[in-house]
N, CA, C and O atoms as CSV, one atom per row, in Angstrom:
chain,resi,resn,atom,element,x,y,z
A,1,MET,N,N,157.030,127.423,211.229
A,1,MET,CA,C,156.875,126.227,212.047
A,1,MET,C,C,155.477,126.240,212.663
A,1,MET,O,O,155.059,127.246,213.235
A,2,PRO,N,N,154.758,125.129,212.547
A,2,PRO,CA,C,153.421,125.071,213.121
A,2,PRO,C,C,153.461,125.256,214.641
A,2,PRO,O,O,154.474,124.994,215.289
A,3,GLU,N,N,152.366,125.700,215.176
A,3,GLU,CA,C,152.236,125.932,216.615
A,3,GLU,C,C,152.254,124.604,217.366
A,3,GLU,O,O,151.401,123.749,217.125
A,4,ILE,N,N,153.200,124.423,218.259
A,4,ILE,CA,C,153.284,123.240,219.112
A,4,ILE,C,C,152.861,123.675,220.504
A,4,ILE,O,O,153.321,124.697,221.013
A,5,GLN,N,N,151.975,122.885,221.121
A,5,GLN,CA,C,151.465,123.221,222.447
A,5,GLN,C,C,151.983,122.205,223.464
A,5,GLN,O,O,152.023,121.005,223.191
A,6,TYR,N,N,152.372,122.692,224.624
A,6,TYR,CA,C,152.859,121.829,225.686
A,6,TYR,C,C,151.799,121.737,226.773
A,6,TYR,O,O,151.151,122.728,227.110
A,7,VAL,N,N,151.630,120.540,227.317
A,7,VAL,CA,C,150.700,120.305,228.409
A,7,VAL,C,C,151.543,120.077,229.659
A,7,VAL,O,O,152.487,119.287,229.642
A,8,SER,N,N,151.201,120.765,230.733
A,8,SER,CA,C,151.971,120.661,231.973
A,8,SER,C,C,151.097,120.189,233.123
A,8,SER,O,O,149.879,120.363,233.115
A,9,ASP,N,N,151.750,119.584,234.115
A,9,ASP,CA,C,151.034,119.199,235.325
A,9,ASP,C,C,150.971,120.396,236.265
A,9,ASP,O,O,151.399,121.497,235.916
A,10,GLU,N,N,150.434,120.170,237.462
A,10,GLU,CA,C,150.257,121.259,238.431
A,10,GLU,C,C,151.581,121.900,238.848
A,10,GLU,O,O,151.616,123.060,239.258
A,11,SER,N,N,152.669,121.136,238.739
A,11,SER,CA,C,153.988,121.647,239.129
A,11,SER,C,C,154.713,122.354,237.992
A,11,SER,O,O,155.815,122.872,238.173
A,12,GLY,N,N,154.088,122.371,236.820
A,12,GLY,CA,C,154.708,123.034,235.683
A,12,GLY,C,C,155.607,122.134,234.856
A,12,GLY,O,O,156.291,122.597,233.944
A,13,ASN,N,N,155.605,120.846,235.176
A,13,ASN,CA,C,156.415,119.895,234.403
A,13,ASN,C,C,155.673,119.511,233.133
A,13,ASN,O,O,154.494,119.158,233.176
A,14,ALA,N,N,156.363,119.582,232.007
A,14,ALA,CA,C,155.751,119.197,230.738
A,14,ALA,C,C,155.420,117.708,230.782
A,14,ALA,O,O,156.268,116.887,231.134
A,15,THR,N,N,154.188,117.365,230.425
A,15,THR,CA,C,153.746,115.964,230.449
A,15,THR,C,C,153.304,115.466,229.075
A,15,THR,O,O,153.201,114.259,228.859
A,16,ALA,N,N,153.047,116.375,228.158
A,16,ALA,CA,C,152.594,115.973,226.824
A,16,ALA,C,C,152.815,117.132,225.860
A,16,ALA,O,O,153.096,118.263,226.258
A,17,VAL,N,N,152.678,116.810,224.586
A,17,VAL,CA,C,152.827,117.809,223.533
A,17,VAL,C,C,151.683,117.621,222.549
A,17,VAL,O,O,151.322,116.493,222.215
A,18,ILE,N,N,151.121,118.719,222.092
A,18,ILE,CA,C,150.091,118.695,221.056
A,18,ILE,C,C,150.710,119.326,219.814
A,18,ILE,O,O,151.181,120.463,219.844
A,19,VAL,N,N,150.699,118.555,218.711
A,19,VAL,CA,C,151.277,119.059,217.469
A,19,VAL,C,C,150.208,119.061,216.385
A,19,VAL,O,O,149.303,118.227,216.414
A,20,PRO,N,N,150.294,119.976,215.435
A,20,PRO,CA,C,149.350,119.992,214.322
A,20,PRO,C,C,149.436,118.677,213.535
A,20,PRO,O,O,150.509,118.083,213.435
A,21,ILE,N,N,148.325,118.233,212.988
A,21,ILE,CA,C,148.258,116.952,212.305
A,21,ILE,C,C,149.231,116.873,211.136
A,21,ILE,O,O,149.787,115.806,210.876
A,22,GLU,N,N,149.448,117.966,210.432
A,22,GLU,CA,C,150.380,117.948,209.303
A,22,GLU,C,C,151.787,117.593,209.778
A,22,GLU,O,O,152.478,116.802,209.136
A,23,LEU,N,N,152.209,118.169,210.891
A,23,LEU,CA,C,153.519,117.884,211.453
A,23,LEU,C,C,153.588,116.441,211.940
A,23,LEU,O,O,154.593,115.762,211.732
A,24,TRP,N,N,152.527,115.973,212.583
A,24,TRP,CA,C,152.485,114.603,213.061
A,24,TRP,C,C,152.622,113.605,211.896
A,24,TRP,O,O,153.356,112.623,211.999
A,25,ARG,N,N,151.921,113.863,210.807
A,25,ARG,CA,C,152.014,112.976,209.644
A,25,ARG,C,C,153.426,112.957,209.073
A,25,ARG,O,O,153.915,111.909,208.649
A,26,GLU,N,N,154.073,114.101,209.060
A,26,GLU,CA,C,155.453,114.186,208.573
A,26,GLU,C,C,156.382,113.375,209.467
A,26,GLU,O,O,157.241,112.643,208.977
A,27,ILE,N,N,156.208,113.507,210.772
A,27,ILE,CA,C,157.027,112.753,211.723
A,27,ILE,C,C,156.804,111.254,211.539
A,27,ILE,O,O,157.766,110.488,211.495
A,28,GLU,N,N,155.550,110.832,211.432
A,28,GLU,CA,C,155.241,109.418,211.249
A,28,GLU,C,C,155.837,108.887,209.951
A,28,GLU,O,O,156.361,107.773,209.917
A,29,SER,N,N,155.760,109.671,208.893
A,29,SER,CA,C,156.311,109.258,207.610
A,29,SER,C,C,157.822,109.064,207.702
A,29,SER,O,O,158.366,108.097,207.170
A,30,GLU,N,N,158.488,109.984,208.376
A,30,GLU,CA,C,159.936,109.883,208.543
A,30,GLU,C,C,160.309,108.671,209.379
A,30,GLU,O,O,161.301,108.000,209.092
A,31,LYS,N,N,159.520,108.382,210.416
A,31,LYS,CA,C,159.780,107.212,211.251
A,31,LYS,C,C,159.593,105.929,210.453
A,31,LYS,O,O,160.387,104.996,210.574
A,32,GLU,N,N,158.551,105.881,209.643
A,32,GLU,CA,C,158.287,104.694,208.837
A,32,GLU,C,C,159.414,104.471,207.824
A,32,GLU,O,O,159.874,103.345,207.639
A,33,THR,N,N,159.847,105.533,207.182
A,33,THR,CA,C,160.937,105.427,206.216
A,33,THR,C,C,162.206,104.943,206.904
A,33,THR,O,O,162.891,104.064,206.380
A,34,ALA,N,N,162.528,105.493,208.056
A,34,ALA,CA,C,163.728,105.082,208.792
A,34,ALA,C,C,163.632,103.609,209.172
A,34,ALA,O,O,164.622,102.882,209.090
A,35,TYR,N,N,162.449,103.164,209.586
A,35,TYR,CA,C,162.258,101.760,209.944
A,35,TYR,C,C,162.484,100.863,208.725
A,35,TYR,O,O,163.186,99.856,208.814
A,36,LEU,N,N,161.895,101.228,207.600
A,36,LEU,CA,C,162.037,100.417,206.393
A,36,LEU,C,C,163.477,100.363,205.914
A,36,LEU,O,O,163.926,99.329,205.419
A,37,LEU,N,N,164.202,101.459,206.052
A,37,LEU,CA,C,165.576,101.517,205.572
A,37,LEU,C,C,166.551,100.734,206.451
A,37,LEU,O,O,167.709,100.562,206.071
A,38,LYS,N,N,166.112,100.256,207.616
A,38,LYS,CA,C,166.966,99.423,208.458
A,38,LYS,C,C,167.221,98.069,207.802
A,38,LYS,O,O,168.263,97.453,208.027
A,39,SER,N,N,166.280,97.614,207.000
A,39,SER,CA,C,166.417,96.341,206.300
A,39,SER,C,C,167.096,96.586,204.962
A,39,SER,O,O,166.618,97.387,204.158
A,40,GLU,N,N,168.209,95.899,204.718
A,40,GLU,CA,C,168.917,96.063,203.445
A,40,GLU,C,C,168.037,95.643,202.268
A,40,GLU,O,O,168.068,96.282,201.216
A,41,GLU,N,N,167.254,94.577,202.435
A,41,GLU,CA,C,166.363,94.120,201.367
A,41,GLU,C,C,165.296,95.171,201.059
A,41,GLU,O,O,165.035,95.468,199.893
A,42,MET,N,N,164.685,95.729,202.092
A,42,MET,CA,C,163.647,96.739,201.882
A,42,MET,C,C,164.256,98.007,201.294
A,42,MET,O,O,163.646,98.653,200.442
A,43,LYS,N,N,165.447,98.361,201.742
A,43,LYS,CA,C,166.132,99.541,201.200
A,43,LYS,C,C,166.356,99.363,199.699
A,43,LYS,O,O,166.110,100.279,198.914
A,44,ARG,N,N,166.825,98.173,199.308
A,44,ARG,CA,C,167.058,97.891,197.891
A,44,ARG,C,C,165.759,97.988,197.103
A,44,ARG,O,O,165.736,98.573,196.020
A,45,ARG,N,N,164.667,97.416,197.640
A,45,ARG,CA,C,163.378,97.439,196.942
A,45,ARG,C,C,162.829,98.859,196.809
A,45,ARG,O,O,162.279,99.226,195.770
A,46,LEU,N,N,162.982,99.649,197.867
A,46,LEU,CA,C,162.499,101.033,197.814
A,46,LEU,C,C,163.270,101.850,196.785
A,46,LEU,O,O,162.686,102.638,196.041
A,47,LEU,N,N,164.590,101.656,196.749
A,47,LEU,CA,C,165.398,102.393,195.778
A,47,LEU,C,C,165.067,101.962,194.352
A,47,LEU,O,O,165.025,102.795,193.447
A,48,GLU,N,N,164.833,100.672,194.147
A,48,GLU,CA,C,164.436,100.190,192.818
A,48,GLU,C,C,163.096,100.798,192.406
A,48,GLU,O,O,162.931,101.231,191.266
A,49,ALA,N,N,162.153,100.829,193.326
A,49,ALA,CA,C,160.830,101.384,193.017
A,49,ALA,C,C,160.933,102.876,192.685
A,49,ALA,O,O,160.261,103.365,191.778
A,50,ARG,N,N,161.770,103.581,193.421
A,50,ARG,CA,C,161.944,105.014,193.177
A,50,ARG,C,C,162.512,105.284,191.791
A,50,ARG,O,O,162.124,106.241,191.122
A,51,ASP,N,N,163.434,104.427,191.371
A,51,ASP,CA,C,164.126,104.639,190.104
A,51,ASP,C,C,163.430,103.979,188.909
A,51,ASP,O,O,163.850,104.153,187.765
A,52,ARG,N,N,162.379,103.231,189.180
A,52,ARG,CA,C,161.695,102.513,188.106
A,52,ARG,C,C,161.106,103.499,187.098
A,52,ARG,O,O,160.474,104.484,187.478
A,53,GLN,N,N,161.318,103.226,185.825
A,53,GLN,CA,C,160.824,104.095,184.760
A,53,GLN,C,C,159.611,103.496,184.049
A,53,GLN,O,O,158.839,104.220,183.420
A,54,ASP,N,N,159.444,102.187,184.147
A,54,ASP,CA,C,158.300,101.570,183.482
A,54,ASP,C,C,157.121,101.510,184.453
A,54,ASP,O,O,157.286,101.685,185.660
A,55,GLY,N,N,155.987,101.271,183.932
A,55,GLY,CA,C,154.793,101.183,184.755
A,55,GLY,C,C,153.564,101.330,183.891
A,55,GLY,O,O,153.650,101.411,182.666
A,56,ILE,N,N,152.425,101.363,184.541
A,56,ILE,CA,C,151.150,101.503,183.843
A,56,ILE,C,C,150.571,102.867,184.201
A,56,ILE,O,O,150.489,103.210,185.380
A,57,PRO,N,N,150.171,103.645,183.204
A,57,PRO,CA,C,149.584,104.957,183.489
A,57,PRO,C,C,148.341,104.844,184.386
A,57,PRO,O,O,147.571,103.888,184.292
A,58,PHE,N,N,148.175,105.826,185.240
A,58,PHE,CA,C,147.067,105.848,186.189
A,58,PHE,C,C,145.720,105.679,185.492
A,58,PHE,O,O,144.871,104.920,185.961
A,59,GLU,N,N,145.520,106.375,184.387
A,59,GLU,CA,C,144.238,106.283,183.669
A,59,GLU,C,C,143.984,104.871,183.175
A,59,GLU,O,O,142.843,104.408,183.185
A,60,GLU,N,N,145.025,104.185,182.743
A,60,GLU,CA,C,144.868,102.799,182.272
A,60,GLU,C,C,144.463,101.876,183.438
A,60,GLU,O,O,143.637,100.979,183.271
A,61,ILE,N,N,145.040,102.105,184.581
A,61,ILE,CA,C,144.668,101.332,185.770
A,61,ILE,C,C,143.203,101.549,186.119
A,61,ILE,O,O,142.461,100.601,186.372
A,62,ARG,N,N,142.804,102.817,186.126
A,62,ARG,CA,C,141.401,103.136,186.431
A,62,ARG,C,C,140.469,102.444,185.460
A,62,ARG,O,O,139.434,101.910,185.858
A,63,GLU,N,N,140.829,102.452,184.195
A,63,GLU,CA,C,140.002,101.820,183.166
A,63,GLU,C,C,139.917,100.308,183.404
A,63,GLU,O,O,138.839,99.721,183.310
A,64,LYS,N,N,141.050,99.687,183.710
A,64,LYS,CA,C,141.068,98.244,183.970
A,64,LYS,C,C,140.252,97.882,185.202
A,64,LYS,O,O,139.624,96.824,185.250
A,65,LEU,N,N,140.262,98.757,186.192
A,65,LEU,CA,C,139.492,98.512,187.407
A,65,LEU,C,C,138.035,98.940,187.280
A,65,LEU,O,O,137.217,98.639,188.150
A,66,GLY,N,N,137.715,99.633,186.212
A,66,GLY,CA,C,136.343,100.096,186.006
A,66,GLY,C,C,135.942,101.236,186.916
A,66,GLY,O,O,134.782,101.346,187.313
A,67,ILE,N,N,136.902,102.085,187.246
A,67,ILE,CA,C,136.569,103.235,188.120
A,67,ILE,C,C,136.906,104.538,187.433
A,67,ILE,O,O,136.699,105.609,188.005
């Protein structure tokens, strides 16, 4: 588990938390996913995208975009 740091006031009461950026990104990602899954339409679209088997290969996209 990454090192989490607590910030306290003069009385020793915790007032803030400092977390490593990797952990913060994971938390934000989980929050975003939970938010999206609240909508039945978005949930359906996300599940369809996850299960999709067709698509365009990355190299073909790069070639079409000229990058």
